[in-house]
Phi, psi and omega in degrees: 000308184298317174298320176297316181300310182298319186293330181291312181304313191292336178057031175283338182233155176287159184295329182291321178294325181291321178305309186293316186297320186256351175075039185235159178276148176309316183297326185288320178299315175298320176297313180302321187292316183300311181300318185289328179286324186285331184257359188298329189291346187283341181293334191247002178269087190298319179307308181298324175293323176291324179296319185292316184290314172302321178295316187294320175301315174301317181295317180297316181296324175294320182291323173297321173306302185300321174307307181303312178297324174300320180295312182299319181297318184294316179296322180294315175306311180300320181289322185283335181271340178315309181301336180272358186262000000 
């Protein structure tokens, strides 16, 4: 997707030739190009990137916490169910 968008931005080939080359519809290539250009400013926004990394780290931490809780719950239930088997 990004490769096609970059090729479209470079304008070395026409949209029609890119369509034939990648087997896509012209509207799809134009949409990807537009999307790429509208979001490209985020690449250089380090503050936004730092927030994203922090948010992802918090999410990972929360998920590990939940996994730990579920493991403890599973072990507890396994011990409680053993006498009934």
